[in-house]
C-alpha positions in Angstrom: 52.8 -146.2 28.8 49.1 -145.8 29.1 48.6 -149.5 30.6 51.2 -148.3 33.4 49.5 -144.8 34.2 45.9 -147.0 34.4 47.6 -149.0 36.7 48.7 -146.3 38.6 45.4 -144.9 39.1 43.7 -148.1 40.1 46.1 -148.6 42.3 45.5 -145.2 44.2 42.0 -146.7 44.8 43.4 -149.7 47.0 44.0 -149.9 50.8 47.6 -150.8 51.3 49.1 -151.4 54.7 52.9 -150.2 54.8 54.9 -148.8 57.8 56.4 -145.7 57.6 60.1 -147.0 57.1 60.9 -146.7 53.3 61.2 -150.0 51.4 64.9 -150.7 51.6 67.6 -152.4 48.8 71.1 -152.5 49.7 73.5 -152.7 47.0 77.3 -154.0 48.1 80.6 -153.3 46.2 84.0 -153.0 47.4 85.8 -149.6 47.1 89.1 -150.8 45.6 87.6 -153.1 43.0 90.3 -154.0 40.2 87.2 -155.3 38.2 86.2 -151.5 37.8 90.2 -150.1 36.8 90.6 -149.2 33.1 91.8 -151.6 30.9 94.5 -149.6 28.8 97.0 -151.3 26.2 100.5 -149.6 26.2 99.7 -146.9 23.7 97.4 -145.8 26.0 94.1 -146.8 24.0 91.2 -148.1 26.5 89.7 -151.0 26.0 87.7 -151.6 28.9 85.9 -148.9 31.0 83.5 -150.6 33.2 81.4 -148.6 35.6 79.6 -149.5 38.5 76.1 -150.6 38.1 74.4 -149.2 41.4 73.7 -146.2 38.3 71.3 -148.1 37.1 69.6 -149.5 40.4 69.0 -145.7 40.9 67.7 -145.3 37.4 65.3 -148.6 38.2 64.3 -146.6 42.1 63.1 -143.3 40.1 60.8 -144.9 37.6 59.0 -145.8 40.5 57.7 -142.5 41.8 53.8 -143.2 40.3 53.8 -146.1 42.2 55.6 -144.7 45.3 52.6 -142.1 45.7 49.7 -145.0 44.9 51.4 -147.4 46.8 51.8 -144.6 49.8 55.2 -146.2 50.2 58.7 -144.9 49.3 61.4 -147.0 48.1 65.6 -146.3 48.8 68.5 -147.3 48.0 71.5 -148.2 49.8 75.2 -148.0 49.1 77.5 -149.7 50.6 81.9 -149.8 49.0 83.3 -152.0 51.4 87.2 -151.1 52.6 89.4 -154.1 52.3 89.2 -154.5 56.2 85.1 -155.0 55.7 83.6 -158.4 55.6 81.4 -159.0 52.8 79.7 -161.5 55.1 79.1 -159.3 57.7 77.7 -156.1 55.3 75.2 -158.8 53.9 74.2 -159.7 57.8 74.0 -156.2 58.8 71.8 -155.4 55.1 69.7 -158.1 56.1 69.4 -157.7 60.1 68.5 -154.0 59.4 65.3 -154.9 57.4 66.2 -154.8 53.7 64.3 -156.6 51.0 67.2 -157.9 48.9 70.8 -157.2 48.7 72.6 -156.6 45.3 76.0 -158.5 45.5 78.6 -156.6 43.0 81.6 -158.2 44.7 85.0 -159.7 43.6 84.2 -164.0 43.4 86.3 -164.8 46.3 83.8 -162.2 48.5 80.6 -163.3 46.7 82.1 -167.5 47.7 81.9 -165.9 51.2 78.6 -164.7 51.2 77.2 -167.7 49.5 78.2 -169.8 52.2 77.0 -168.9 55.8 74.6 -166.1 54.5 73.4 -167.6 51.2 70.5 -169.6 53.0 68.0 -166.5 53.9 66.4 -163.7 52.2 67.0 -162.8 48.9 70.3 -162.2 47.3 70.8 -161.2 43.3 74.0 -161.7 41.7 74.3 -158.6 39.6 78.3 -159.8 38.5 79.1 -163.3 37.5 78.1 -165.3 34.3 80.3 -168.2 36.1 78.5 -171.6 35.8 79.4 -172.7 39.4 77.0 -169.6 40.9 74.2 -171.6 39.3 75.8 -175.1 39.8 77.9 -176.9 42.8 78.5 -173.5 44.3 74.2 -172.4 44.1 72.8 -171.2 47.4 69.3 -170.7 48.4 68.8 -167.1 48.2 70.7 -166.4 45.7 69.4 -165.4 42.2 71.1 -164.0 39.1 70.1 -161.4 36.6 72.9 -161.3 34.7 72.6 -164.3 31.8 75.0 -167.1 32.4 77.8 -168.0 29.9 75.8 -170.8 28.6 72.9 -168.3 27.7 75.1 -166.4 26.0 77.0 -169.1 23.9 73.3 -170.9 23.5 72.0 -167.8 21.9 75.2 -167.4 20.1 74.6 -171.0 19.0 70.7 -170.4 17.8 71.8 -168.0 15.7 74.1 -170.3 13.7 71.8 -173.2 13.1 69.1 -170.8 12.4 71.3 -169.6 9.4 73.0 -172.5 8.6 76.4 -172.0 9.6 77.3 -175.4 11.0 81.2 -175.5 10.4 82.9 -173.2 13.3 86.5 -172.2 13.6 86.6 -171.5 17.8 89.5 -169.2 18.2 90.6 -169.0 21.9 92.9 -166.7 23.9 94.3 -168.8 27.5 93.4 -167.7 31.0 90.4 -168.9 33.0 87.9 -166.8 31.8 88.4 -167.5 28.2 88.5 -171.1 28.9 85.2 -171.0 30.7 83.8 -169.4 27.6 84.8 -171.9 25.3 83.8 -174.6 27.5 80.2 -173.0 26.6 80.7 -172.5 23.0 81.7 -176.6 22.8 78.4 -177.0 25.0 76.4 -175.2 23.0 77.7 -176.2 19.9 76.9 -179.6 20.9 73.6 -178.7 22.1 72.3 -177.4 18.7 74.4 -179.8 16.6 77.1 -177.7 15.3 80.3 -178.9 14.3 83.3 -177.1 15.7 85.7 -178.3 13.1 89.1 -177.1 14.9 89.9 -175.1 17.8 92.8 -172.8 17.9 94.4 -170.5 21.1 96.0 -167.1 19.7 98.6 -165.2 21.9 99.3 -161.4 21.1 103.1 -161.5 21.1 105.7 -160.6 19.3 108.0 -163.4 20.1 109.4 -164.8 16.8 109.3 -168.5 18.4 105.3 -168.1 18.8 104.4 -165.6 15.8 102.3 -168.6 14.2 100.1 -167.8 17.3 99.4 -164.4 16.5 99.1 -164.4 12.6 95.6 -164.4 12.1 95.6 -165.3 8.6 97.3 -168.7 9.5 95.1 -169.4 12.4 92.2 -169.4 10.5 93.4 -170.9 7.7 93.6 -174.6 6.2 90.4 -175.5 7.2 86.8 -175.5 6.3 84.3 -173.6 8.1 81.6 -171.2 7.9 82.0 -168.8 10.9 84.8 -168.0 13.3 83.9 -168.0 16.9 86.3 -165.6 18.9 86.8 -166.0 22.8 88.6 -162.7 23.6 87.7 -161.6 27.0 91.0 -158.6 27.4 90.0 -157.6 23.8 93.3 -156.5 22.5 93.6 -159.2 19.7 90.3 -160.1 19.2 89.8 -156.4 17.8 92.2 -157.4 14.9 90.3 -160.2 13.7 87.5 -159.0 11.6 88.6 -158.7 8.0 91.8 -159.9 8.4 90.9 -163.9 8.2 92.4 -166.0 5.4 88.8 -166.9 4.1 85.7 -163.9 4.3 84.1 -165.0 6.9 81.4 -163.8 9.7 83.0 -163.2 13.4 80.6 -163.9 16.4 81.6 -164.0 20.0 84.0 -161.1 21.5 83.7 -159.2 18.1 81.2 -159.0 15.4 78.2 -160.7 16.4 78.0 -160.7 20.3 75.3 -161.9 23.3 73.9 -159.4 25.6 71.8 -158.9 28.1 71.1 -155.5 27.2 72.4 -153.0 24.3 71.7 -150.1 23.9 70.4 -150.0 20.1 67.5 -152.1 21.3 65.0 -150.0 19.6 61.6 -152.1 20.4 59.3 -153.3 23.7 60.2 -149.7 25.7 63.8 -150.0 25.8 64.3 -146.7 23.9 62.9 -144.9 26.7 64.5 -146.6 29.0 68.1 -146.5 27.6 67.0 -142.3 26.9 66.5 -142.2 31.0 69.7 -144.1 31.4 71.5 -141.9 29.1 70.3 -138.7 30.4 70.6 -139.3 34.1 74.1 -140.7 33.9 75.7 -139.6 30.2 76.6 -143.0 29.4 75.1 -145.9 27.4 73.0 -148.9 29.2 75.1 -152.3 29.6 74.6 -155.4 30.4 75.8 -155.5 33.9 73.7 -152.6 34.4 70.4 -154.4 33.0 71.4 -157.0 35.7 71.5 -154.2 38.6 68.4 -152.6 37.0 66.3 -156.1 36.8 67.3 -157.1 40.3 65.5 -153.9 41.5 62.6 -153.8 39.2 62.0 -157.7 40.4 61.6 -156.6 44.1 59.2 -153.5 43.0 57.2 -155.9 41.2 56.6 -158.2 44.2 56.0 -155.3 46.4 53.3 -153.9 43.9 51.7 -157.5 43.4 51.9 -158.7 47.1 50.2 -155.1 48.5 53.1 -155.7 51.2 56.4 -154.7 52.2 57.6 -158.1 54.3 61.0 -159.2 53.1 60.1 -163.1 53.4 57.0 -162.4 51.5 59.1 -160.6 49.0 61.5 -163.2 48.9 59.0 -166.3 48.4 56.5 -164.7 46.0 59.8 -163.8 43.3 61.2 -167.4 43.7 58.0 -169.0 43.2 56.4 -170.1 39.7 53.7 -167.3 39.6 55.9 -164.5 39.4 57.1 -162.6 36.1 58.3 -159.4 35.2 58.5 -157.0 32.8 61.9 -156.7 31.1 61.9 -154.4 27.9 62.7 -157.0 25.7 59.5 -158.9 24.6 59.1 -161.7 26.8 58.0 -161.3 30.6 61.0 -162.7 32.7 60.9 -165.0 35.7 63.5 -166.9 37.7 64.2 -170.7 37.0 63.4 -172.5 40.9 66.1 -175.0 40.2 69.4 -172.6 40.2 67.9 -168.8 40.8 68.4 -167.5 37.1 66.4 -165.4 36.0 65.2 -166.3 32.2 65.1 -163.7 29.6 65.9 -163.0 26.0 69.6 -162.2 25.0 70.1 -159.2 22.4 72.5 -160.5 19.7 74.0 -157.4 18.3 76.9 -155.6 16.4 78.3 -152.3 18.3 75.6 -150.4 17.2 72.8 -152.5 15.9 70.6 -155.6 17.8 70.3 -158.1 14.9 68.5 -161.2 16.7 66.7 -161.5 19.8 66.6 -165.1 21.3 65.4 -167.9 21.3 64.8 -167.3 17.6 61.7 -168.7 15.9 62.0 -172.7 15.7 63.9 -173.3 19.0 61.2 -174.9 21.0 60.5 -176.0 24.4 58.0 -178.2 26.2 57.2 -175.7 28.9 59.3 -172.4 28.1 60.9 -171.3 25.5 63.3 -168.9 27.1 64.6 -172.3 28.9 66.6 -173.3 25.6 69.2 -170.5 26.7 70.8 -172.0 29.3 71.0 -174.9 32.0 67.8 -176.6 31.8 66.1 -178.4 35.1 67.0 -182.0 34.4 70.9 -180.9 33.7 71.4 -179.1 36.2 73.7 -179.4 39.1 72.3 -176.9 41.9 71.1 -178.5 45.3 69.0 -175.6 46.8 
């Protein structure tokens, strides 16, 4: 806190030449987005109640008030919630043509694909929703940066934790569907990367069909094979919540239940995180999530670049953020930067239970020749992105 105040005092004495207009950041989402519809089970229990991360973007901007006075510049956030008849391509183009420094994309996959094509070559676009590899690989775009960790980064963090503790033998328990399939693929790749052994992969199904009862029997699904840990992949969460304490042998659970990998967690108690969590909770009456962190980090990247450049030119800001010289504080102990080969934000990954951060990856002992954060996710030699 003292260092930030000192920075503000110093900046007060530095001349800046800004336009009178606010430096604008645009958030684009869909008004009728199924992603934000509450998910309930037949008994009425809510298993998923997502909130738009625009809340965190607003918190990030409110944290710039001292800088605004020092810089002689104001920041503004424009929120665009598209109706079904509106084009995401047009929305991004209009934001860029209006002089916005960056666009935060909180869009379904189909809309993201449309934007990443014709509008993905210029400006500064932040993916704050999608973890899939394709946006960082074959379908990567020169203008697209990712502040949310990929599936590969999250599974690598879990694999490091298992390796660190000597839990070598994994029982991989997965659900059906595309998202579970992608997460399972990431888990298999992470296990191979860190020398872990997936002794068996089994698929569960939450069903009352007597012909498939073995696929919903947790004791049967977790029996008959020697293993150290159960890696559970259940994107919906309806089956997975029953797995802890129901396995045939007493084994730790990681993945969708038990110990999970996150970009952010409300219980992080170091590096200034408690202050950020408290501000967010005070302003919005809920805990900050990983998606919230992605929006917050995108805004923070823009503000950091403007401060360092002492200029609010969109091209200069975009070039600086994508450069090797750029780094920013993430309140996670290590400064983050963007990988030049696929636009992914380098960042620590938090490994947490429902109410405690247990460890932070990269863990001790996992080294890299350039940056230890690059032990998480796809490294440059393996990248399929051709930006």
